[in-house]
Residue, then its C-alpha position, 0 to 999 in steps of 0.5 A: m380399720k387398719f391394713n397392716r404391713n408392719f409385720l416384718c419378721c420371716i419365721s422357718a415354722v413349717l406348713v404342718f398341716s402339709t403332710t397329713e392333709s394335701r399329701a394324704q389326699n394326693t399321689k406323687p405327681e410322678a407323670i410330669e415330673n417324668a415328662i419334665l425329667k426323662d421325656k426329651k420329646n416332650f412339651y415339658y422337659i427341661d435340661f436341668k444339666k444347662y440350668n445355672a440357678a445361681d446366675p444374678s442375671l435370671p429374672i424372679g418367677v411369681f405365679d398364682s391361679g389368677t390375676g390376684g397374685l399380682t398383689i403379691l407382686n405389687t408389694l415386690v415392686q414397691f417394697d422399700q426397707h433398705n438402702n440399696a447400696t448397702k443393704f442395711a435396713g432403712k427406706d432409700n427411696i428406691p425399691d429393693f428389688a429394683k433393678e430385679k426382672f419378674i415374670y408373672l405366671a396367671d394360670q387364669a385357665n385352670m382357676p379357681y384352684g379353691n374348687y379343685y379340693s370339692e371336686k375330689k380332684n386333688d392329684l390334678l391341682v397338684e399336677h397344674i401347679i408342677k406345670d406352673a412351675q415348669f413354665l417359670l423354669s423353662d423357655k418356652y411360650y406361646l405369642n397368642n392364641t392362634t399360634k402354633n408353634y412356640s417362641s423359647d427366648k423366654q429367661k429362667v428364674k433363679a427364684i419362686v414365690i408362689a403368690c397363691n394360698t391354696a397353690t401354697a398349701y397343696g402344692k409348695e412341698y411337692i415343688e420343692d421336692f421336684i427341684k431337688t430332684t433336678g439338682i439345682n438349688l432354687k428357693v420356693i417362697g409360699v404365702i400362708d406362714a407370711g399370713a400366719q406370722g403378720t396375723l399374730d403380729v397384732f396380738k399381745k403375747d397375753e390378749n384374747g381375741s377372735i381371728g377371721v381366715f379369708a380364703t378360697v374353699g380349698t385353703i379353707a379345707s387344708k387347714g393351712y392357715e388354722t393349723t400355722i397360726l396354733a402352732l406358731k401361737d404355742k412355739l412364739g409362747y401366745k397365752g391369750n384366747l385366740q379363737v380361728y374363724n375360717q370363712g371359705g369365699y366361694g365365688l369371689a375370687e371368680a368374680v374378680d377373674e370375671e368367671p362366667d360361672f360365677i359372674n356375668r357382666k352382660a346378663i339382666a336377669p337370672t343365667a342357667n350356668y351360675r354357680g354362686p350362692k342361692l336363695d335357701s338351696g346349697a352348701y351357700k345359701i343366701e338367707r332370706t333372714l339376712l337379706d336386710v343385713y347383707n345389703f347387697d348392691f342392685s344398682n347396675h344389675k350387681m345382683l340378678c333378680d326374676s322379678k321387679s317385685d320385692e320379692c326374688g325367687n330366683m337371685q344371683l349375686n353379680a359383682a364381686d363387692n356383693y360376694a364379700r358381703y354375703h361371705l362377711v356376713s356369714l362369717m359374722e354369723k358364725i361368730r355371733n353363733t358360737k358360745g363364747a366366741q372371742p371379738l373379731k380383731a384379725l382377718v387374714l386375707g388368705c387369697t391374693h384375689y381379696p386385696f383388690l377388694i380392700s376398700d369394700i371389705r373395710k367398709i362392710l365390716s363398718d357396717l356390720y359394726n353399725f348394723q342394728k336390728n330394732g335398736n340393737f347392735i346385732y355384731r358390735t360384741f363380736m368384733n372389734k371397731d378397729i379390724q386389723i385386715i392382714d395380707p402376707a405380702i410384706n413376709v413375702a418380699t422380706e424372705l425373698y429379700t433375705y434369700l437373695n441377700k444371703q446367696h449373692l443373687f441381686n441383679p447388678a445390671g438388671n431393670m423392674n421395667a423389663s419384666e414380664f406377665f403370661i397368661s394361661i388360655p385354653n389351647a384350641d389346637n388340642k382337639t380333646v379341649i371343651t370350651d363354651k362360648e365364651g372360649r374357656f373350659t367348661y366347669n365339667y371339662k376343667y373338674g373332669r379332667n384326671a391327673g397323669e394324661i400329660q397334655e398341653y391343655v393350655k397355652v401360656v401367653p403374654f397378657s393382652r387385651n384379647n384374654i384379660p378383661a376390661e373390667t380387670l384390667d381397669r381394677i388392675k390399673t386401680v388398685i395396683p397402679s405401679t404393677y399396671e405400669l409394668i404391664q404396660k411396658f411389657h406391651t410398649d418395650n419388649s421386643k418379645l411383642i413386636t408382632l402382637p397385634e395392636a388392638e391386643k396390646i395393653k397401653p397407655 
């Protein structure tokens, strides 16, 4: 199995699903836009008359619903497809964005974004997404959860990368429309069109095959990838029988970000607040007949069971790799039980959290390819041995590079090591906020809020050991070490964090 990063062509195809899916289910987010544009006393107000988006020294903003978007940022950090001196194509062993500063936002308090669709709160999701953009466009942040007053020395940005598939599907056009009303000229780049192009690059023009779209439930519900892939297929003249199979990875992004309703590292037995797949009940069933296929890892309480025998009455997934196993088996079962299904050739990772599990995903696909029952290979007919795993990040980097080059916005004297990393946390100073014993929004509060009630639900603060679990930091350090080094430099070199308690700093 190859991790396909050889798709460098940007596309101009619009996401045709946007108006038919997301806009049909949402109303214009007038309340938050009015707060930003008109209410000078509001926390979210920005004076765009003083905003110079054409200033090359400004940083590039990147946001996601959590830490998953760091995989996109890591590609930007390492991207080297051009000569920095001439801007011609060709590597020079210097990152193309070496002089660019990045500002990253993880809207951790409000994640997972993929669940707003199922809770019928698309309008609230759009409001969160507009607030994400507002943070990048503004100069405000808080030092930590105990700070009462905000600081206003954060730089504004010259471009925005939406490093989140769900936010791209439901909010990209809203952000673009909002920015038009501000009067500034600022590029917004999403990930879905990039992923669609990268997926089609795997196939010859007359080749048959299946494409698996592995994404959050919300992204799948938007039909963003399926619609964009099929529209682009016709536009580019692909004549083969290409089939798209969608798998909503319910709980997987949450497990990567250690959300307590989906994973609890301290638990040794099933927990009462668990919301992941369950045995024989709910929309996401763990099928007893497929337990040998799932081949879950039970070590170190990665699965929680109410019995010490072979039979569990209550079984809960408690590790990200087990969530991946559950969903990839579900995808292959869907393909296996479809009449006339073509073999799976490409799997697009439609959530930025999923590349953290790339090695697990490769192993699971290999295990399924080689799985036998009664001497028969169950899935081989329905999958290629060498499945291409598609990560849209390279196309995102290419689109950003093209934009900065065309608009003469490359920073002539900046430094990537000055990049900054922020995360949203529940605002304890807001008396309406309801949190659990871990200090996070309760599920009912998170999805029970209503759009249009403009208030500071969250504080946006720098990354720290106080707001990112040690397991997540270890994963970042292992999988994307270049970005982890930038996070460390943020804590050791940035004057903004001088007064941050030493115990909270992320240091070497």
